C-alpha positions in Angstrom: 21.6 -17.1 17.2 19.7 -15.4 14.3 22.6 -15.7 11.9 22.8 -19.5 12.8 19.1 -20.0 12.1 19.2 -18.2 9.0 22.2 -20.0 7.5 20.3 -23.2 8.6 17.1 -22.1 6.9 18.9 -21.0 3.8 20.9 -24.2 3.3 17.6 -26.3 3.9 16.0 -24.2 1.4 18.6 -24.7 -1.3 18.7 -28.3 -0.7 15.2 -29.4 0.0 13.3 -27.1 -2.4 13.2 -29.6 -5.4 11.9 -32.3 -3.1 9.2 -30.2 -1.4 5.9 -31.2 -2.5 2.9 -29.4 -1.8 0.4 -32.2 -0.6 -2.7 -31.9 1.3 -6.4 -31.3 0.3 -5.3 -28.6 -2.3 -2.7 -30.8 -3.8 -5.3 -33.7 -4.2 -8.0 -31.5 -6.0 -8.4 -32.6 -9.3 -7.4 -30.1 -12.1 -10.7 -29.5 -13.7 -12.2 -28.3 -10.4 -9.8 -25.5 -10.1 -11.9 -23.0 -11.9 -13.2 -19.9 -10.5 -16.9 -18.8 -10.0 -17.8 -15.2 -8.6 -20.9 -13.1 -8.4 -21.3 -9.3 -8.2 -24.4 -7.6 -7.3 -26.0 -4.4 -7.8 -29.7 -3.0 -6.7 -31.8 -3.3 -9.8 -35.3 -2.3 -8.6 -36.9 -1.5 -5.3 -37.4 -5.4 -4.8 -34.6 -7.1 -7.3 -31.2 -7.4 -7.6 -28.9 -7.9 -10.7 -26.1 -10.4 -10.3 -23.4 -10.5 -12.7 -21.9 -13.9 -12.4 -18.3 -15.2 -13.8 -16.8 -18.3 -14.4 -13.0 -18.2 -15.0 -11.3 -21.2 -16.5 -7.3 -21.2 -16.4 -5.7 -22.8 -19.6 -3.9 -25.2 -17.4 -6.9 -27.2 -16.1 -8.2 -28.4 -19.5 -6.7 -30.7 -22.0 -5.0 -29.3 -25.1 -4.4 -31.3 -28.3 -2.1 -30.6 -31.0 -3.4 -30.1 -34.1 -0.8 -29.3 -37.0 1.4 -26.5 -35.3 -1.4 -25.2 -32.9 -3.0 -26.7 -29.7 -6.8 -26.9 -29.1 -9.0 -27.4 -26.2 -12.9 -27.8 -26.2 -15.1 -27.5 -23.1 -18.5 -26.9 -21.9 -19.1 -24.4 -19.0 -22.3 -23.3 -17.5 -23.5 -20.8 -14.5 -27.0 -21.4 -13.0 -28.7 -19.5 -10.2 -30.8 -21.8 -8.0 -33.3 -20.8 -5.3 -32.6 -22.1 -1.7 -35.2 -24.7 -1.8 -33.6 -26.1 -5.2 -35.8 -24.5 -8.1 -33.6 -23.3 -10.9 -34.0 -19.6 -11.7 -31.9 -19.5 -14.7 -28.9 -21.2 -16.4 -26.4 -20.2 -18.9 -24.2 -22.6 -21.1 -21.2 -22.0 -23.1 -19.6 -24.6 -25.5 -16.2 -23.4 -26.8 -12.7 -24.4 -28.2 -9.8 -22.4 -27.5 -6.5 -22.5 -29.6 -3.2 -21.6 -28.8 0.1 -21.2 -30.5 2.4 -21.9 -27.6 2.7 -25.2 -25.7 3.8 -23.3 -22.7 0.5 -21.2 -22.4 -1.6 -24.5 -22.6 0.1 -25.2 -19.1 -0.5 -21.8 -17.5 -2.8 -21.2 -14.6 -2.3 -17.3 -15.0 -3.7 -17.2 -18.6 -7.5 -17.9 -18.6 -10.7 -17.6 -20.5 -13.7 -15.8 -18.6 -17.4 -15.9 -19.3 -20.1 -13.9 -17.6 -24.0 -13.8 -17.5 -26.6 -11.6 -15.7 -29.3 -13.0 -13.5 -32.2 -10.5 -12.3 -33.6 -12.2 -8.9 -35.8 -11.0 -6.1 -34.5 -10.5 -2.7 -33.9 -13.9 -1.0 -31.3 -16.8 -0.4 -29.6 -18.4 -3.6 -26.9 -20.9 -4.7 -24.8 -20.2 -7.8 -23.6 -23.4 -9.2 -20.8 -23.6 -11.7 -20.0 -26.6 -14.0 -17.0 -27.2 -16.3 -16.6 -30.3 -18.9 -13.6 -31.0 -20.6 -14.8 -32.4 -23.9 -11.9 -34.3 -24.8 -11.4 -36.1 -21.4 -14.9 -36.0 -20.3 -13.7 -35.0 -17.0 -16.1 -32.8 -15.0 -15.8 -30.2 -12.2 -18.4 -28.5 -10.2 -18.6 -25.5 -7.6 -21.3 -24.0 -5.8 -21.5 -20.5 -3.8 -24.1 -19.4 -1.5 -25.5 -15.9 -2.2 -27.9 -14.2 0.4 -29.9 -11.0 0.0 -32.6 -11.6 2.5 -30.9 -9.0 4.7 -31.9 -6.4 2.0 -35.7 -6.7 2.9 -35.3 -4.3 5.6 -34.2 -0.6 4.6 -31.7 1.0 4.5 -29.7 -1.9 3.2 -26.1 -2.0 1.4 -25.0 -4.7 -1.2 -21.4 -5.7 -0.9 -19.2 -3.0 -2.7 -17.9 -4.0 -6.3 -14.3 -3.0 -7.0 -13.7 -2.7 -10.9 -10.3 -2.6 -12.8 -9.6 -1.2 -16.4 -9.8 -4.1 -18.8 -10.7 -4.0 -22.3 -14.5 -5.2 -23.2 -17.8 -5.3 -21.8 -17.9 -7.3 -18.5 -21.4 -6.4 -17.2 -20.5 -3.0 -15.5 -19.9 -0.7 -18.6 -17.2 -0.8 -21.1 -13.6 -1.4 -20.3 -13.8 -2.2 -16.6 -14.1 -5.6 -14.9 -15.2 -6.6 -11.3 -12.6 -8.3 -9.2 -12.6 -9.9 -5.8 -9.8 -7.6 -4.7 -7.1 -10.3 -4.1 -3.8 -9.9 -5.4 -4.6 -7.0 -7.6 -1.4 -5.6 -9.5 -0.3 -2.3 -8.5 -2.5 0.3 -10.7 -1.4 3.2 -12.9 -5.1 3.7 -13.6 -7.9 4.9 -10.9 -9.9 2.0 -9.5 -13.7 2.0 -9.7 -16.0 1.4 -6.9 -19.7 0.5 -7.2 -21.7 1.2 -4.1 -25.4 0.1 -4.3 -28.2 -0.7 -1.9 -31.7 0.2 -0.9 -33.2 3.1 1.1 -36.7 4.5 2.2 -38.0 8.0 1.3 -36.3 10.9 2.4 -32.7 11.8 3.4 -29.7 9.5 3.5 -26.1 9.8 3.6 -23.3 7.6 2.0 -19.6 7.5 3.3 -16.6 5.6 1.8 -13.2 5.5 3.4 -9.9 3.3 3.1 -8.1 2.0 6.1 -4.6 0.6 6.3 -3.1 -0.3 9.8 -5.1 2.3 11.7 -4.7 5.0 9.0 -8.1 6.1 7.7 -8.6 8.0 4.5 -12.1 9.4 3.2 -12.7 9.3 -0.4 -16.5 9.9 -0.5 -18.9 11.4 2.0 -22.5 12.9 0.8 -26.0 13.3 1.7 -29.0 12.8 -0.9 -32.7 13.4 -0.8 -34.9 11.0 -2.5 -38.7 11.5 -2.8 -39.6 7.7 -3.2 -38.5 4.4 -1.4 -36.1 2.6 -4.1 -32.6 1.4 -5.0 -29.5 3.6 -5.7 -26.2 3.0 -7.3 -23.2 5.2 -7.0 -19.9 4.8 -9.3 -17.0 6.2 -7.4 -13.3 6.7 -7.8 -10.3 5.6 -5.9 -7.3 7.4 -7.2 -4.6 5.4 -8.0 -2.2 7.6 -6.0 -3.9 6.5 -2.8 -3.1 3.1 -3.4 0.4 2.8 -2.1 0.3 -0.1 0.6 -0.1 -3.7 0.3 -3.6 -4.1 1.8 -6.6 -2.0 2.4 -9.9 -2.3 4.0 -12.6 -0.3 1.9 -15.4 0.5 4.6 -18.9 1.8 3.3 -21.5 3.3 5.5 -25.0 4.1 4.6 -27.0 6.0 7.1 -30.9 6.8 7.2 -33.2 7.6 10.1 -30.4 7.3 12.5 -29.8 3.8 11.4 -26.4 2.9 9.9 -25.5 0.0 7.9 -22.0 -1.1 6.8 -20.4 -3.0 4.4 -16.6 -3.7 3.4 -14.3 -5.3 1.0 -10.6 -6.0 0.9 -8.1 -4.7 -1.7 -4.7 -6.6 -1.6 -1.9 -5.5 -4.1 0.5 -7.9 -5.8 4.0 -6.4 -5.6 7.3 -7.3 -7.1 9.6 -9.0 -4.5 6.8 -9.9 -2.0 5.7 -13.4 -1.9 2.3 -14.4 -3.4 1.3 -15.8 0.0 1.7 -12.5 1.8 -1.5 -10.6 2.1 -1.4 -9.3 5.4 1.8 -7.4 6.5 1.0 -7.5 10.3 0.5 -11.3 10.0 3.4 -12.0 7.9 5.8 -10.3 10.5 4.4 -12.2 13.0 5.1 -15.5 10.9 8.8 -14.4 10.6 9.4 -15.1 14.4 11.7 -17.8 13.8 14.3 -15.8 12.0 14.2 -12.4 13.3 17.1 -11.0 15.5 16.6 -9.4 18.7 17.4 -6.0 17.2 14.7 -6.6 14.7 12.2 -7.3 17.1 13.1 -4.1 19.1 12.7 -2.3 16.0 9.3 -3.8 15.6 8.4 -2.8 19.1 9.2 0.7 18.6 7.6 1.3 15.2 4.2 2.2 14.3 1.8 0.1 12.2 2.4 2.5 9.4 6.0 1.6 9.3 5.5 -2.2 9.3 5.4 -2.5 5.7 8.8 -0.8 5.1 10.3 -2.8 7.9 9.0 -6.0 6.2 10.5 -5.2 3.1 13.9 -4.3 4.6 14.1 -7.4 6.6 13.5 -9.8 3.5 15.9 -7.4 1.4 18.6 -8.3 3.8 17.9 -12.0 3.5 17.5 -12.0 -0.2 19.9 -14.9 -1.5 20.1 -13.5 -5.1 19.5 -9.6 -5.5 19.8 -10.2 -9.5 16.3 -11.5 -9.6 13.0 -9.8 -9.1 11.5 -12.3 -6.6 13.1 -12.8 -3.3 13.3 -17.0 -3.6 13.7 -17.5 0.1 10.6 -15.6 1.0 8.7 -17.6 -1.5 9.9 -20.7 0.1 9.6 -19.5 3.6 5.9 -18.5 3.2 5.0 -21.5 1.4 6.2 -23.6 4.3 4.2 -21.4 6.4 0.9 -22.2 4.3 1.8 -25.9 4.5 2.4 -25.7 8.3 -1.1 -24.0 8.7 -2.9 -26.6 6.6 -1.2 -29.8 8.1 -0.2 -29.0 11.5 -3.1 -27.3 13.2 -3.8 -28.3 16.7 -4.7 -26.2 19.9 -3.1 -23.3 18.0 -2.2 -22.3 14.2 -0.2 -24.7 12.4 2.8 -22.4 11.9 3.0 -21.8 15.7 3.3 -25.7 16.6 6.5 -27.3 17.2 6.0 -29.3 14.1 5.1 -26.4 12.1 8.2 -24.4 13.5 10.6 -27.3 12.4 8.9 -27.6 9.1 9.0 -23.7 8.5 12.8 -23.8 9.2 13.9 -26.9 7.7 11.3 -28.1 5.2 10.1 -31.5 4.7 12.2 -34.2 6.6 13.9 -36.9 4.4 12.4 -39.7 6.7 9.6 -39.8 9.3 9.3 -42.6 11.6 5.9 -43.0 13.6 5.0 -45.6 16.6 3.2 -45.7 19.8 5.7 -45.4 22.7 2.8 -46.8 25.1 -0.9 -46.9 25.1 -1.5 -43.4 25.1 1.7 -41.5 23.6 2.4 -41.4 20.0 5.9 -40.4 18.5 6.9 -39.2 15.6 10.9 -38.9 14.6 11.8 -36.6 11.7 15.3 -37.1 10.2 17.2 -34.7 8.1 20.2 -36.4 6.7 21.6 -33.6 4.8 22.0 -31.3 7.8 22.6 -34.3 10.2 19.4 -33.5 12.5 16.7 -35.4 14.1 13.7 -34.2 15.9 11.5 -36.1 18.2 7.8 -35.2 18.8 5.4 -36.8 21.2 1.6 -36.5 21.3 1.1 -37.3 25.0 -2.8 -37.1 24.9 -3.5 -38.6 21.5 -5.1 -35.4 20.2 -2.7 -34.6 17.6 -0.7 -32.2 19.7 2.6 -33.1 18.8 5.5 -31.4 21.2 9.3 -31.5 20.8 10.9 -33.8 23.4 14.1 -31.4 23.6 13.0 -27.8 23.1 14.8 -26.3 20.0 14.3 -22.7 20.9 13.8 -21.0 24.1 10.0 -20.5 25.3 10.5 -16.8 24.7 11.7 -17.0 21.3 
């Protein structure tokens, strides 16, 4: 059964991939809105916080004009910090031009320009606003992010830990290190820095940091301190690159003082060649393979420990790689892109990828034709037709709540 399903999936991938359109809310978002804003905080004094705020602008979202043998784009970007009640604390504006030699670079969503500024603010609730204007097209995008430091008014208190990667320049946290949200980080040859910051009362306090992965815990820091006055603290710690060998880590920080412990955590996920960019959690990704795993592979999973799952995941997909001469596994990429599409479009009483529509979409991709009609006053029906593989699937929503079920089961309930 597994071999049949896998062949069908592969055939569907090869035939339908060119027609696979990524729709939905993300697909409809205007290009100019696809910039990123982010804020990273550090305790600055006993009652104030330093917030280093970034705006990141991919080249591909602004308009480049050809001038002689080069391509030029002009934009205006701004970051502002606003109190919860609407009063603006401060605003920074950049008016810049970018000149590129390559047309391909002008379409890149990986290459980008970054700006940052620093706000010193009292403890409280705020909104970080970002705005980008393309000066050639006059198109404008806006983004906002809520930031709360109200919880720090009771000590001890921790701010979210800040991960930093080696990167040339000054980015608000010392020379040649840049803060990161920790998502899809490339495998590092250099150590990673971690800023731990917060507020304490007078007296003794202790600080501990550990890495967690699939139940495995590794302590990287545990130390006690004595301070003679209440105030703030900042600790720059090192996470050795040799410790970062798995795809995902939870970084747990705990601060203890006067028998009260507060905790903050952040997540570090690695980008690894051969693993889909849509895979950030191995356990979840393995569950999403349920439609193509063999009974033997299921038994292997049940008998394995969590620490073995990443190796099993890589092995399962290596056996399904349609072209071993390339770095990426194209079938894996397509499979998890379909999973993401199903999550966004077919959610009902359960996650979209687990619904009947989600299952069919993951296995066969977008149908060639969809027919919709009411079979009676309450039931709504959809028929998906796949001409190239000569298959038709009929779904019925018996209650009118969007919970479409296959009229004829495609896979046994225990699959």
